[in-house]
PDB file of N, CA, C and O in Angstrom:
ATOM      1  N   MET A   1      20.363  45.816  30.403  1.00  0.00           N
ATOM      2  CA  MET A   1      19.935  46.756  31.448  1.00  0.00           C
ATOM      3  C   MET A   1      18.456  46.555  31.719  1.00  0.00           C
ATOM      4  O   MET A   1      18.024  46.688  32.864  1.00  0.00           O
ATOM      5  N   GLY A   2      17.694  46.250  30.735  1.00  0.00           N
ATOM      6  CA  GLY A   2      16.291  46.022  30.934  1.00  0.00           C
ATOM      7  C   GLY A   2      16.035  44.756  31.764  1.00  0.00           C
ATOM      8  O   GLY A   2      15.160  44.746  32.630  1.00  0.00           O
ATOM      9  N   ILE A   3      16.774  43.727  31.505  1.00  0.00           N
ATOM     10  CA  ILE A   3      16.621  42.495  32.263  1.00  0.00           C
ATOM     11  C   ILE A   3      17.136  42.667  33.680  1.00  0.00           C
ATOM     12  O   ILE A   3      16.517  42.215  34.643  1.00  0.00           O
ATOM     13  N   ASP A   4      18.309  43.344  33.792  1.00  0.00           N
ATOM     14  CA  ASP A   4      18.961  43.502  35.085  1.00  0.00           C
ATOM     15  C   ASP A   4      18.084  44.356  36.017  1.00  0.00           C
ATOM     16  O   ASP A   4      17.810  43.946  37.145  1.00  0.00           O
ATOM     17  N   GLY A   5      17.663  45.481  35.577  1.00  0.00           N
ATOM     18  CA  GLY A   5      16.790  46.357  36.378  1.00  0.00           C
ATOM     19  C   GLY A   5      17.417  46.805  37.668  1.00  0.00           C
ATOM     20  O   GLY A   5      18.634  46.725  37.840  1.00  0.00           O
ATOM     21  N   ALA A   6      16.597  47.273  38.568  1.00  0.00           N
ATOM     22  CA  ALA A   6      17.080  47.810  39.867  1.00  0.00           C
ATOM     23  C   ALA A   6      17.337  46.715  40.855  1.00  0.00           C
ATOM     24  O   ALA A   6      18.078  46.931  41.813  1.00  0.00           O
ATOM     25  N   GLU A   7      16.759  45.536  40.672  1.00  0.00           N
ATOM     26  CA  GLU A   7      16.855  44.476  41.639  1.00  0.00           C
ATOM     27  C   GLU A   7      17.806  43.373  41.227  1.00  0.00           C
ATOM     28  O   GLU A   7      17.988  42.433  42.000  1.00  0.00           O
ATOM     29  N   GLY A   8      18.444  43.429  40.020  1.00  0.00           N
ATOM     30  CA  GLY A   8      19.278  42.361  39.498  1.00  0.00           C
ATOM     31  C   GLY A   8      20.631  42.264  40.137  1.00  0.00           C
ATOM     32  O   GLY A   8      20.922  42.864  41.172  1.00  0.00           O
ATOM     33  N   PHE A   9      21.454  41.470  39.465  1.00  0.00           N
ATOM     34  CA  PHE A   9      22.804  41.199  40.001  1.00  0.00           C
ATOM     35  C   PHE A   9      23.760  42.401  39.848  1.00  0.00           C
ATOM     36  O   PHE A   9      24.771  42.487  40.546  1.00  0.00           O
ATOM     37  N   ASP A  10      23.428  43.327  38.924  1.00  0.00           N
ATOM     38  CA  ASP A  10      24.315  44.461  38.722  1.00  0.00           C
ATOM     39  C   ASP A  10      23.483  45.739  38.985  1.00  0.00           C
ATOM     40  O   ASP A  10      22.697  46.138  38.126  1.00  0.00           O
ATOM     41  N   PRO A  11      23.639  46.356  40.108  1.00  0.00           N
ATOM     42  CA  PRO A  11      22.822  47.509  40.477  1.00  0.00           C
ATOM     43  C   PRO A  11      23.107  48.718  39.556  1.00  0.00           C
ATOM     44  O   PRO A  11      23.953  48.646  38.665  1.00  0.00           O
ATOM     45  N   TYR A  12      22.386  49.821  39.794  1.00  0.00           N
ATOM     46  CA  TYR A  12      22.266  50.982  38.908  1.00  0.00           C
ATOM     47  C   TYR A  12      23.527  51.434  38.234  1.00  0.00           C
ATOM     48  O   TYR A  12      23.436  51.631  37.022  1.00  0.00           O
ATOM     49  N   PRO A  13      24.691  51.632  38.810  1.00  0.00           N
ATOM     50  CA  PRO A  13      25.782  52.139  37.988  1.00  0.00           C
ATOM     51  C   PRO A  13      26.183  51.213  36.894  1.00  0.00           C
ATOM     52  O   PRO A  13      26.955  51.609  36.022  1.00  0.00           O
ATOM     53  N   PHE A  14      25.682  49.945  36.888  1.00  0.00           N
ATOM     54  CA  PHE A  14      25.916  48.979  35.887  1.00  0.00           C
ATOM     55  C   PHE A  14      27.427  48.821  35.541  1.00  0.00           C
ATOM     56  O   PHE A  14      27.855  48.944  34.393  1.00  0.00           O
ATOM     57  N   ILE A  15      28.179  48.547  36.595  1.00  0.00           N
ATOM     58  CA  ILE A  15      29.638  48.368  36.468  1.00  0.00           C
ATOM     59  C   ILE A  15      29.986  47.190  35.604  1.00  0.00           C
ATOM     60  O   ILE A  15      30.899  47.285  34.784  1.00  0.00           O
ATOM     61  N   LEU A  16      29.303  46.096  35.753  1.00  0.00           N
ATOM     62  CA  LEU A  16      29.551  44.879  34.933  1.00  0.00           C
ATOM     63  C   LEU A  16      29.220  45.186  33.451  1.00  0.00           C
ATOM     64  O   LEU A  16      29.991  44.833  32.559  1.00  0.00           O
ATOM     65  N   LEU A  17      28.124  45.812  33.210  1.00  0.00           N
ATOM     66  CA  LEU A  17      27.770  46.157  31.839  1.00  0.00           C
ATOM     67  C   LEU A  17      28.846  47.093  31.235  1.00  0.00           C
ATOM     68  O   LEU A  17      29.257  46.922  30.087  1.00  0.00           O
ATOM     69  N   ASN A  18      29.276  48.056  32.014  1.00  0.00           N
ATOM     70  CA  ASN A  18      30.322  48.984  31.555  1.00  0.00           C
ATOM     71  C   ASN A  18      31.630  48.181  31.201  1.00  0.00           C
ATOM     72  O   ASN A  18      32.280  48.450  30.190  1.00  0.00           O
ATOM     73  N   LEU A  19      31.979  47.202  32.064  1.00  0.00           N
ATOM     74  CA  LEU A  19      33.152  46.392  31.835  1.00  0.00           C
ATOM     75  C   LEU A  19      32.960  45.593  30.491  1.00  0.00           C
ATOM     76  O   LEU A  19      33.860  45.563  29.651  1.00  0.00           O
ATOM     77  N   VAL A  20      31.838  44.990  30.330  1.00  0.00           N
ATOM     78  CA  VAL A  20      31.597  44.199  29.126  1.00  0.00           C
ATOM     79  C   VAL A  20      31.633  45.064  27.876  1.00  0.00           C
ATOM     80  O   VAL A  20      32.200  44.651  26.864  1.00  0.00           O
ATOM     81  N   LEU A  21      31.059  46.221  27.919  1.00  0.00           N
ATOM     82  CA  LEU A  21      31.078  47.137  26.762  1.00  0.00           C
ATOM     83  C   LEU A  21      32.500  47.661  26.486  1.00  0.00           C
ATOM     84  O   LEU A  21      32.893  47.809  25.330  1.00  0.00           O
ATOM     85  N   SER A  22      33.249  47.932  27.531  1.00  0.00           N
ATOM     86  CA  SER A  22      34.649  48.381  27.364  1.00  0.00           C
ATOM     87  C   SER A  22      35.498  47.275  26.727  1.00  0.00           C
ATOM     88  O   SER A  22      36.313  47.564  25.850  1.00  0.00           O
ATOM     89  N   CYS A  23      35.330  46.054  27.134  1.00  0.00           N
ATOM     90  CA  CYS A  23      36.026  44.931  26.522  1.00  0.00           C
ATOM     91  C   CYS A  23      35.637  44.772  25.079  1.00  0.00           C
ATOM     92  O   CYS A  23      36.491  44.521  24.228  1.00  0.00           O
ATOM     93  N   LEU A  24      34.373  44.911  24.788  1.00  0.00           N
ATOM     94  CA  LEU A  24      33.889  44.832  23.393  1.00  0.00           C
ATOM     95  C   LEU A  24      34.479  45.936  22.570  1.00  0.00           C
ATOM     96  O   LEU A  24      34.850  45.698  21.420  1.00  0.00           O
ATOM     97  N   ALA A  25      34.586  47.130  23.096  1.00  0.00           N
ATOM     98  CA  ALA A  25      35.171  48.242  22.349  1.00  0.00           C
ATOM     99  C   ALA A  25      36.685  47.988  22.098  1.00  0.00           C
ATOM    100  O   ALA A  25      37.216  48.275  21.025  1.00  0.00           O
ATOM    101  N   ALA A  26      37.354  47.431  23.149  1.00  0.00           N
ATOM    102  CA  ALA A  26      38.758  47.149  22.955  1.00  0.00           C
ATOM    103  C   ALA A  26      39.005  46.101  21.878  1.00  0.00           C
ATOM    104  O   ALA A  26      39.941  46.219  21.086  1.00  0.00           O
ATOM    105  N   LEU A  27      38.169  45.088  21.855  1.00  0.00           N
ATOM    106  CA  LEU A  27      38.235  44.046  20.787  1.00  0.00           C
ATOM    107  C   LEU A  27      37.987  44.619  19.388  1.00  0.00           C
ATOM    108  O   LEU A  27      38.694  44.322  18.425  1.00  0.00           O
ATOM    109  N   GLN A  28      36.951  45.452  19.330  1.00  0.00           N
ATOM    110  CA  GLN A  28      36.619  46.083  18.052  1.00  0.00           C
ATOM    111  C   GLN A  28      37.770  46.977  17.562  1.00  0.00           C
ATOM    112  O   GLN A  28      38.087  47.003  16.372  1.00  0.00           O
ATOM    113  N   GLY A  29      38.374  47.690  18.480  1.00  0.00           N
ATOM    114  CA  GLY A  29      39.497  48.570  18.135  1.00  0.00           C
ATOM    115  C   GLY A  29      40.666  47.791  17.611  1.00  0.00           C
ATOM    116  O   GLY A  29      41.306  48.198  16.642  1.00  0.00           O
ATOM    117  N   ALA A  30      40.961  46.639  18.259  1.00  0.00           N
ATOM    118  CA  ALA A  30      42.048  45.807  17.773  1.00  0.00           C
ATOM    119  C   ALA A  30      41.756  45.232  16.398  1.00  0.00           C
ATOM    120  O   ALA A  30      42.645  45.173  15.548  1.00  0.00           O
ATOM    121  N   ILE A  31      40.539  44.814  16.176  1.00  0.00           N
ATOM    122  CA  ILE A  31      40.127  44.257  14.874  1.00  0.00           C
ATOM    123  C   ILE A  31      40.241  45.320  13.775  1.00  0.00           C
ATOM    124  O   ILE A  31      40.703  45.053  12.666  1.00  0.00           O
ATOM    125  N   LEU A  32      39.811  46.513  14.120  1.00  0.00           N
ATOM    126  CA  LEU A  32      39.888  47.630  13.105  1.00  0.00           C
ATOM    127  C   LEU A  32      41.296  47.995  12.802  1.00  0.00           C
ATOM    128  O   LEU A  32      41.609  48.320  11.656  1.00  0.00           O
ATOM    129  N   LEU A  33      42.187  47.958  13.799  1.00  0.00           N
ATOM    130  CA  LEU A  33      43.632  48.259  13.542  1.00  0.00           C
ATOM    131  C   LEU A  33      44.249  47.165  12.639  1.00  0.00           C
ATOM    132  O   LEU A  33      45.041  47.462  11.744  1.00  0.00           O
ATOM    133  N   ILE A  34      43.877  45.923  12.888  1.00  0.00           N
ATOM    134  CA  ILE A  34      44.412  44.821  12.062  1.00  0.00           C
ATOM    135  C   ILE A  34      43.917  44.975  10.619  1.00  0.00           C
ATOM    136  O   ILE A  34      44.676  44.757   9.674  1.00  0.00           O
ATOM    137  N   ALA A  35      42.633  45.356  10.451  1.00  0.00           N
ATOM    138  CA  ALA A  35      42.077  45.517   9.108  1.00  0.00           C
ATOM    139  C   ALA A  35      42.711  46.707   8.384  1.00  0.00           C
ATOM    140  O   ALA A  35      42.952  46.657   7.178  1.00  0.00           O
ATOM    141  N   ALA A  36      42.980  47.791   9.152  1.00  0.00           N
ATOM    142  CA  ALA A  36      43.653  48.925   8.533  1.00  0.00           C
ATOM    143  C   ALA A  36      45.067  48.607   8.139  1.00  0.00           C
ATOM    144  O   ALA A  36      45.539  49.061   7.097  1.00  0.00           O
ATOM    145  N   LYS A  37      45.743  47.845   8.942  1.00  0.00           N
ATOM    146  CA  LYS A  37      47.106  47.440   8.605  1.00  0.00           C
ATOM    147  C   LYS A  37      47.135  46.583   7.318  1.00  0.00           C
ATOM    148  O   LYS A  37      47.988  46.766   6.450  1.00  0.00           O
ATOM    149  N   ARG A  38      46.193  45.663   7.231  1.00  0.00           N
ATOM    150  CA  ARG A  38      46.093  44.863   6.012  1.00  0.00           C
ATOM    151  C   ARG A  38      45.794  45.710   4.809  1.00  0.00           C
ATOM    152  O   ARG A  38      46.381  45.505   3.746  1.00  0.00           O
ATOM    153  N   SER A  39      44.898  46.656   4.949  1.00  0.00           N
ATOM    154  CA  SER A  39      44.557  47.533   3.859  1.00  0.00           C
ATOM    155  C   SER A  39      45.765  48.353   3.410  1.00  0.00           C
ATOM    156  O   SER A  39      45.982  48.546   2.214  1.00  0.00           O
ATOM    157  N   ASP A  40      46.558  48.839   4.390  1.00  0.00           N
ATOM    158  CA  ASP A  40      47.758  49.581   4.032  1.00  0.00           C
ATOM    159  C   ASP A  40      48.766  48.713   3.331  1.00  0.00           C
ATOM    160  O   ASP A  40      49.458  49.172   2.423  1.00  0.00           O
ATOM    161  N   GLN A  41      48.865  47.444   3.744  1.00  0.00           N
ATOM    162  CA  GLN A  41      49.804  46.491   3.072  1.00  0.00           C
ATOM    163  C   GLN A  41      49.370  46.264   1.630  1.00  0.00           C
ATOM    164  O   GLN A  41      50.214  46.229   0.734  1.00  0.00           O
ATOM    165  N   ILE A  42      48.076  46.109   1.388  1.00  0.00           N
ATOM    166  CA  ILE A  42      47.559  45.890   0.023  1.00  0.00           C
ATOM    167  C   ILE A  42      47.862  47.120  -0.802  1.00  0.00           C
ATOM    168  O   ILE A  42      48.311  46.999  -1.942  1.00  0.00           O
ATOM    169  N   ALA A  43      47.627  48.312  -0.253  1.00  0.00           N
ATOM    170  CA  ALA A  43      47.879  49.527  -0.979  1.00  0.00           C
ATOM    171  C   ALA A  43      49.364  49.700  -1.298  1.00  0.00           C
ATOM    172  O   ALA A  43      49.714  50.199  -2.367  1.00  0.00           O
ATOM    173  N   SER A  44      50.228  49.294  -0.385  1.00  0.00           N
ATOM    174  CA  SER A  44      51.666  49.357  -0.632  1.00  0.00           C
ATOM    175  C   SER A  44      52.090  48.402  -1.726  1.00  0.00           C
ATOM    176  O   SER A  44      52.912  48.758  -2.570  1.00  0.00           O
ATOM    177  N   GLU A  45      51.564  47.234  -1.729  1.00  0.00           N
ATOM    178  CA  GLU A  45      51.841  46.256  -2.759  1.00  0.00           C
ATOM    179  C   GLU A  45      51.378  46.775  -4.139  1.00  0.00           C
ATOM    180  O   GLU A  45      52.093  46.625  -5.130  1.00  0.00           O
ATOM    181  N   LEU A  46      50.200  47.376  -4.195  1.00  0.00           N
ATOM    182  CA  LEU A  46      49.693  47.930  -5.473  1.00  0.00           C
ATOM    183  C   LEU A  46      50.578  49.078  -5.936  1.00  0.00           C
ATOM    184  O   LEU A  46      50.844  49.209  -7.131  1.00  0.00           O
ATOM    185  N   ALA A  47      51.034  49.903  -5.016  1.00  0.00           N
ATOM    186  CA  ALA A  47      51.866  51.013  -5.401  1.00  0.00           C
ATOM    187  C   ALA A  47      53.188  50.475  -5.948  1.00  0.00           C
ATOM    188  O   ALA A  47      53.698  50.977  -6.950  1.00  0.00           O
ATOM    189  N   HIS A  48      53.744  49.450  -5.289  1.00  0.00           N
ATOM    190  CA  HIS A  48      55.017  48.858  -5.763  1.00  0.00           C
ATOM    191  C   HIS A  48      54.827  48.267  -7.171  1.00  0.00           C
ATOM    192  O   HIS A  48      55.698  48.424  -8.027  1.00  0.00           O
ATOM    193  N   HIS A  49      53.706  47.595  -7.410  1.00  0.00           N
ATOM    194  CA  HIS A  49      53.431  47.044  -8.725  1.00  0.00           C
ATOM    195  C   HIS A  49      53.281  48.132  -9.756  1.00  0.00           C
ATOM    196  O   HIS A  49      53.794  47.997 -10.867  1.00  0.00           O
ATOM    197  N   ASP A  50      52.587  49.214  -9.422  1.00  0.00           N
ATOM    198  CA  ASP A  50      52.420  50.331 -10.337  1.00  0.00           C
ATOM    199  C   ASP A  50      53.780  50.954 -10.658  1.00  0.00           C
ATOM    200  O   ASP A  50      54.036  51.315 -11.807  1.00  0.00           O
ATOM    201  N   TYR A  51      54.659  51.083  -9.648  1.00  0.00           N
ATOM    202  CA  TYR A  51      55.973  51.641  -9.932  1.00  0.00           C
ATOM    203  C   TYR A  51      56.771  50.780 -10.904  1.00  0.00           C
ATOM    204  O   TYR A  51      57.432  51.288 -11.811  1.00  0.00           O
ATOM    205  N   GLY A  52      56.696  49.458 -10.696  1.00  0.00           N
ATOM    206  CA  GLY A  52      57.388  48.536 -11.590  1.00  0.00           C
ATOM    207  C   GLY A  52      56.854  48.620 -12.999  1.00  0.00           C
ATOM    208  O   GLY A  52      57.625  48.592 -13.958  1.00  0.00           O
ATOM    209  N   ALA A  53      55.519  48.725 -13.140  1.00  0.00           N
ATOM    210  CA  ALA A  53      54.931  48.826 -14.478  1.00  0.00           C
ATOM    211  C   ALA A  53      55.333  50.172 -15.129  1.00  0.00           C
ATOM    212  O   ALA A  53      55.630  50.212 -16.323  1.00  0.00           O
ATOM    213  N   ASP A  54      55.342  51.231 -14.374  1.00  0.00           N
ATOM    214  CA  ASP A  54      55.758  52.520 -14.923  1.00  0.00           C
ATOM    215  C   ASP A  54      57.225  52.526 -15.362  1.00  0.00           C
ATOM    216  O   ASP A  54      57.573  53.140 -16.371  1.00  0.00           O
ATOM    217  N   THR A  55      58.069  51.847 -14.608  1.00  0.00           N
ATOM    218  CA  THR A  55      59.488  51.767 -14.937  1.00  0.00           C
ATOM    219  C   THR A  55      59.670  50.985 -16.210  1.00  0.00           C
ATOM    220  O   THR A  55      60.443  51.396 -17.075  1.00  0.00           O
ATOM    221  N   ARG A  56      58.973  49.854 -16.356  1.00  0.00           N
ATOM    222  CA  ARG A  56      59.098  49.071 -17.584  1.00  0.00           C
ATOM    223  C   ARG A  56      58.558  49.868 -18.764  1.00  0.00           C
ATOM    224  O   ARG A  56      59.147  49.824 -19.844  1.00  0.00           O
ATOM    225  N   THR A  57      57.479  50.581 -18.596  1.00  0.00           N
ATOM    226  CA  THR A  57      56.915  51.345 -19.686  1.00  0.00           C
ATOM    227  C   THR A  57      57.899  52.428 -20.091  1.00  0.00           C
ATOM    228  O   THR A  57      58.101  52.650 -21.285  1.00  0.00           O
ATOM    229  N   ARG A  58      58.526  53.120 -19.121  1.00  0.00           N
ATOM    230  CA  ARG A  58      59.510  54.166 -19.431  1.00  0.00           C
ATOM    231  C   ARG A  58      60.613  53.561 -20.262  1.00  0.00           C
ATOM    232  O   ARG A  58      61.006  54.145 -21.272  1.00  0.00           O
ATOM    233  N   ASP A  59      61.131  52.398 -19.867  1.00  0.00           N
ATOM    234  CA  ASP A  59      62.217  51.740 -20.600  1.00  0.00           C
ATOM    235  C   ASP A  59      61.793  51.418 -22.023  1.00  0.00           C
ATOM    236  O   ASP A  59      62.569  51.615 -22.958  1.00  0.00           O
ATOM    237  N   VAL A  60      60.556  50.918 -22.205  1.00  0.00           N
ATOM    238  CA  VAL A  60      60.078  50.572 -23.522  1.00  0.00           C
ATOM    239  C   VAL A  60      59.937  51.816 -24.384  1.00  0.00           C
ATOM    240  O   VAL A  60      60.167  51.738 -25.591  1.00  0.00           O
ATOM    241  N   VAL A  61      59.568  52.957 -23.820  1.00  0.00           N
ATOM    242  CA  VAL A  61      59.363  54.183 -24.570  1.00  0.00           C
ATOM    243  C   VAL A  61      60.719  54.806 -24.901  1.00  0.00           C
ATOM    244  O   VAL A  61      60.899  55.342 -25.995  1.00  0.00           O
ATOM    245  N   GLU A  62      61.676  54.742 -23.968  1.00  0.00           N
ATOM    246  CA  GLU A  62      62.988  55.411 -24.163  1.00  0.00           C
ATOM    247  C   GLU A  62      63.838  54.687 -25.185  1.00  0.00           C
ATOM    248  O   GLU A  62      64.630  55.334 -25.870  1.00  0.00           O
ATOM    249  N   ALA A  63      63.715  53.387 -25.322  1.00  0.00           N
ATOM    250  CA  ALA A  63      64.534  52.662 -26.267  1.00  0.00           C
ATOM    251  C   ALA A  63      64.286  53.137 -27.719  1.00  0.00           C
ATOM    252  O   ALA A  63      65.251  53.492 -28.395  1.00  0.00           O
ATOM    253  N   PRO A  64      63.077  53.157 -28.209  1.00  0.00           N
ATOM    254  CA  PRO A  64      62.868  53.631 -29.562  1.00  0.00           C
ATOM    255  C   PRO A  64      63.271  55.151 -29.724  1.00  0.00           C
ATOM    256  O   PRO A  64      63.738  55.566 -30.784  1.00  0.00           O
ATOM    257  N   SER A  65      63.077  55.926 -28.671  1.00  0.00           N
ATOM    258  CA  SER A  65      63.427  57.327 -28.769  1.00  0.00           C
ATOM    259  C   SER A  65      64.923  57.495 -29.009  1.00  0.00           C
ATOM    260  O   SER A  65      65.318  58.361 -29.790  1.00  0.00           O
ATOM    261  N   GLY A  66      65.745  56.713 -28.376  1.00  0.00           N
ATOM    262  CA  GLY A  66      67.171  56.765 -28.660  1.00  0.00           C
ATOM    263  C   GLY A  66      67.484  56.306 -30.067  1.00  0.00           C
ATOM    264  O   GLY A  66      68.361  56.863 -30.727  1.00  0.00           O
ATOM    265  N   GLU A  67      66.780  55.306 -30.522  1.00  0.00           N
ATOM    266  CA  GLU A  67      67.062  54.802 -31.887  1.00  0.00           C
ATOM    267  C   GLU A  67      66.635  55.865 -32.928  1.00  0.00           C
ATOM    268  O   GLU A  67      67.314  56.046 -33.938  1.00  0.00           O
ATOM    269  N   VAL A  68      65.519  56.560 -32.677  1.00  0.00           N
ATOM    270  CA  VAL A  68      65.063  57.617 -33.597  1.00  0.00           C
ATOM    271  C   VAL A  68      66.077  58.740 -33.615  1.00  0.00           C
ATOM    272  O   VAL A  68      66.378  59.273 -34.683  1.00  0.00           O
ATOM    273  N   ALA A  69      66.610  59.115 -32.470  1.00  0.00           N
ATOM    274  CA  ALA A  69      67.621  60.161 -32.437  1.00  0.00           C
ATOM    275  C   ALA A  69      68.872  59.769 -33.194  1.00  0.00           C
ATOM    276  O   ALA A  69      69.475  60.605 -33.866  1.00  0.00           O
ATOM    277  N   ALA A  70      69.266  58.528 -33.099  1.00  0.00           N
ATOM    278  CA  ALA A  70      70.456  58.047 -33.829  1.00  0.00           C
ATOM    279  C   ALA A  70      70.165  58.075 -35.326  1.00  0.00           C
ATOM    280  O   ALA A  70      71.022  58.468 -36.118  1.00  0.00           O
ATOM    281  N   LEU A  71      68.945  57.654 -35.722  1.00  0.00           N
ATOM    282  CA  LEU A  71      68.624  57.648 -37.153  1.00  0.00           C
ATOM    283  C   LEU A  71      68.547  59.080 -37.694  1.00  0.00           C
ATOM    284  O   LEU A  71      68.940  59.302 -38.839  1.00  0.00           O
ATOM    285  N   ARG A  72      68.063  60.053 -36.931  1.00  0.00           N
ATOM    286  CA  ARG A  72      68.051  61.407 -37.360  1.00  0.00           C
ATOM    287  C   ARG A  72      69.448  61.970 -37.520  1.00  0.00           C
ATOM    288  O   ARG A  72      69.706  62.706 -38.473  1.00  0.00           O
ATOM    289  N   ALA A  73      70.363  61.643 -36.606  1.00  0.00           N
ATOM    290  CA  ALA A  73      71.732  62.086 -36.729  1.00  0.00           C
ATOM    291  C   ALA A  73      72.372  61.481 -37.997  1.00  0.00           C
ATOM    292  O   ALA A  73      73.086  62.166 -38.729  1.00  0.00           O
ATOM    293  N   GLU A  74      72.099  60.180 -38.239  1.00  0.00           N
ATOM    294  CA  GLU A  74      72.609  59.545 -39.405  1.00  0.00           C
ATOM    295  C   GLU A  74      72.053  60.169 -40.663  1.00  0.00           C
ATOM    296  O   GLU A  74      72.777  60.370 -41.638  1.00  0.00           O
ATOM    297  N   GLN A  75      70.765  60.477 -40.643  1.00  0.00           N
ATOM    298  CA  GLN A  75      70.144  61.108 -41.800  1.00  0.00           C
ATOM    299  C   GLN A  75      70.719  62.501 -42.034  1.00  0.00           C
ATOM    300  O   GLN A  75      70.884  62.891 -43.189  1.00  0.00           O
ATOM    301  N   ALA A  76      71.024  63.249 -41.014  1.00  0.00           N
ATOM    302  CA  ALA A  76      71.614  64.561 -41.169  1.00  0.00           C
ATOM    303  C   ALA A  76      73.016  64.422 -41.762  1.00  0.00           C
ATOM    304  O   ALA A  76      73.402  65.228 -42.608  1.00  0.00           O
ATOM    305  N   ALA A  77      73.777  63.428 -41.342  1.00  0.00           N
ATOM    306  CA  ALA A  77      75.135  63.224 -41.872  1.00  0.00           C
ATOM    307  C   ALA A  77      75.056  62.839 -43.320  1.00  0.00           C
ATOM    308  O   ALA A  77      75.859  63.322 -44.118  1.00  0.00           O
ATOM    309  N   LEU A  78      74.125  61.992 -43.700  1.00  0.00           N
ATOM    310  CA  LEU A  78      73.947  61.613 -45.107  1.00  0.00           C
ATOM    311  C   LEU A  78      73.497  62.793 -45.944  1.00  0.00           C
ATOM    312  O   LEU A  78      73.936  62.944 -47.084  1.00  0.00           O
ATOM    313  N   HIS A  79      72.627  63.634 -45.398  1.00  0.00           N
ATOM    314  CA  HIS A  79      72.205  64.794 -46.124  1.00  0.00           C
ATOM    315  C   HIS A  79      73.379  65.767 -46.361  1.00  0.00           C
ATOM    316  O   HIS A  79      73.499  66.347 -47.440  1.00  0.00           O
ATOM    317  N   GLN A  80      74.199  65.928 -45.393  1.00  0.00           N
ATOM    318  CA  GLN A  80      75.400  66.797 -45.569  1.00  0.00           C
ATOM    319  C   GLN A  80      76.349  66.195 -46.587  1.00  0.00           C
ATOM    320  O   GLN A  80      76.948  66.925 -47.376  1.00  0.00           O
ATOM    321  N   LEU A  81      76.499  64.882 -46.584  1.00  0.00           N
ATOM    322  CA  LEU A  81      77.334  64.209 -47.551  1.00  0.00           C
ATOM    323  C   LEU A  81      76.788  64.401 -48.979  1.00  0.00           C
ATOM    324  O   LEU A  81      77.554  64.646 -49.912  1.00  0.00           O
ATOM    325  N   LEU A  82      75.497  64.291 -49.135  1.00  0.00           N
ATOM    326  CA  LEU A  82      74.840  64.536 -50.434  1.00  0.00           C
ATOM    327  C   LEU A  82      75.040  65.970 -50.911  1.00  0.00           C
ATOM    328  O   LEU A  82      75.267  66.208 -52.097  1.00  0.00           O
ATOM    329  N   GLU A  83      74.958  66.907 -50.005  1.00  0.00           N
ATOM    330  CA  GLU A  83      75.139  68.335 -50.339  1.00  0.00           C
ATOM    331  C   GLU A  83      76.568  68.554 -50.826  1.00  0.00           C
ATOM    332  O   GLU A  83      76.796  69.312 -51.768  1.00  0.00           O
ATOM    333  N   ARG A  84      77.515  67.901 -50.196  1.00  0.00           N
ATOM    334  CA  ARG A  84      78.913  68.060 -50.628  1.00  0.00           C
ATOM    335  C   ARG A  84      79.142  67.417 -51.976  1.00  0.00           C
ATOM    336  O   ARG A  84      79.918  67.933 -52.780  1.00  0.00           O
ATOM    337  N   GLU A  85      78.485  66.303 -52.241  1.00  0.00           N
ATOM    338  CA  GLU A  85      78.600  65.603 -53.558  1.00  0.00           C
ATOM    339  C   GLU A  85      78.025  66.464 -54.661  1.00  0.00           C
ATOM    340  O   GLU A  85      78.571  66.508 -55.763  1.00  0.00           O
ATOM    341  N   ARG A  86      76.925  67.153 -54.378  1.00  0.00           N
ATOM    342  CA  ARG A  86      76.290  67.997 -55.420  1.00  0.00           C
ATOM    343  C   ARG A  86      77.158  69.245 -55.698  1.00  0.00           C
ATOM    344  O   ARG A  86      77.151  69.755 -56.818  1.00  0.00           O
ATOM    345  N   ALA A  87      77.859  69.712 -54.752  1.00  0.00           N
ATOM    346  CA  ALA A  87      78.599  70.958 -54.943  1.00  0.00           C
ATOM    347  C   ALA A  87      79.886  70.731 -55.641  1.00  0.00           C
ATOM    348  O   ALA A  87      80.633  71.679 -55.881  1.00  0.00           O
TER     349      ALA A  87
END
């Protein structure tokens, strides 16, 4: 605008400058949308990985819990058997 002035190729309403700035804004908007989409994709992949890790951890924790429950039931049965033998 400073170079163009009142006598330049683009008079006061600066229509050409407005067009250039609008095109720049459109390009920036597209670039920001692409970056946001990529960021969402990365977040989705991280969430999927976290879900898989949580599922594996749950399986690892539940397996010994079931074994402990079975051992307690077996111990209770043996305890009852010993009580019957003593009586």
